[in-house]
Every structure is written in C-alpha cells, then in structure tokens.
N, C-alpha and C positions, 0 to 999 in steps of 0.2 A: 754342429749347432743351427749351420745353417740347414740343415732335415729338418730341425725344429722350428725354425720359421717359416718356412714351403709350408710344413704340414699347418701350421697357423693360417699361411695362407686360404692352404688350399681346399680349407674345414672351414672357411669360410665364403667359398668361391668367387675367392678373389686370385686372377692372376699373376702372380709372382713374376713384377719386373722386376728389377735393378732396384732403383727408387724404392722398390716398398718393401722390399725386404730388408736394407739403412733404415728406412725409417722405422720397423715396426722394431730391428734391432734395439735400435735406439728409446723406444717403445716402453721395452722388456726390460733394460736396464734401470728406470725411472721409480724411486720408489716415489714416489707424488709425480698429480698431472700435471703435464705441460703444454704450454699457449703458442703458438702458430709463432711469438718471436722469437722464444727457447730454444725452436727443433731449426727455428734458419739460422742462428750463432752456430748448431753442432753440427751445421753443413757450410762451409767454405763457400762453395760454389753452385752451392741447388735452388732453383727458379720456384722463389716462391707461389706462385701460381701451382708448379708444380706438386709443393708441398703439401699447398690448404687443397686439391683436388685430391690426392693421395691418404688425408683426413678424411676428405670427404667421401672417398669410397670406404674408408675402412667403416666410421660411422653408419653411412646406408647400408656395410653389409653385418654389423653388428662389431667387428671386432672390439671396436673402438667406444668409448661413449662422452660423449662434450660436458662440459660444465661451466654455468652461469654463475661463479663467485660471488660477487657483487660487485668484482676490483675493472670491470671496463676489458673482463681478455679473457674469450670465452679459451677452456685449459681443455683438457684431452688426455685419459686416459682409458688402460685397454677394460674389459669387456672383463669379467669370471666367462673361463669356456662351455661353461653351460649356458649364459643370460641368452636370451633370446629381447630382450628391453621391455621386458612389458611392465605394466605394475608395479608386479610383483616381487621383479627381480631389481628393482627401484631401493637402489641405499643412500644413509648422508654422507655429506664429504663435507669434510672439514680446514675450518682455517685458518692459520695461525697470524696470529694479531702481529705477530715480530718477524718473523722471516719470510708475514707472506706465502709458501708452497700452503695448498691444497692437494690434502690428499682423503682417498674415498675408505670408508671407514664399514667396508664393504660385511661387515659382521654384525649390526647399527641398520634396522629394517629400519625404510621411511615409513610411519605409524599409518595403519588403515584408515582412508581417511571416506567418508563416506556422505554422499552428494547426496543431492535432492531429487526427485522421480523423473526422468526422463535427463541427468546432467553421463555425458558420459566420461572418466580419464583415461585419460592419454597417455599422461606424464607431471612429475612432483618435482621440483626441483629441493629441495633443504639443501640448506649449511650453514654448519653451528662457527662458530665462533670462536675462541679463543687460546689459551699458548700450548704449540706443541710441545711434544718431551724432548726435546732438541735443547728447544727453545726456553726451559723452564730447570736454567740450570745457577 
C-alpha cells in the first residue's frame, strides 16, 4: 500500500512526506469528494494549515482536483491517472440533495462549449443535483 502511495506521489513529482502519504491514503479510501473540514476530522492532531498546503500541492501537481459544488465548502477528489486537468479531461460532478455527498462522474464528460472568437476556455464546473443511489431507497 505504501509503495502504491509513494508511486502516485512520484508520478506527479511530489516529494513523499509523511503527511502527504497519510492524506493521499485517506483520499484513496474516499468514494466521494471530501472537504478540508472533513479531512481535518480524520486527523486528530494535524495542523489545518499543513493539511491545506498538502491539498494545494496536490491540486497544483494535478493529483487531485477541487470542486465547487455550491455548498460553500470546496471539496477535493483524486484525478484519474492520465488526467492533466485540461478542458477535455473535465467531468461532471453530482451533488446528492439528501446526504450532501459529491460524486465524480468520470464517465460523464462536460459537454463541449463553443465560445465566441478570442475567448479561451480554461475550466468548467458542472454540478448536477439529485438523489444518489444510497439515498434512493
């Protein structure tokens, strides 16, 4: 397991520190996106600033991506292995209106957006809202 985590970090040119390894392990275990406060709850004695800097490093090196799902709290999820966070790599996110969990729908691409001349697309944030399978019972 530790070797897999170190490999994930090294693939994105991130130095494997103990905190980075622990945070990545938690992110690997998540089935949904996680916010900084939720991540803080997983670590009893971790410094909030250190966790934030770790997430920032992961985002900058395209190991994870941030999601603004409209809840007021940015969430984070692992990028797919070949992701470079270019517009063609973007996918839809699903926010469950019952449990509040945010899911990456990596098989659902963001529709192509045709911008007027001289406009350059840098990012798109597409959040679909509804009820997830766990809550639809």
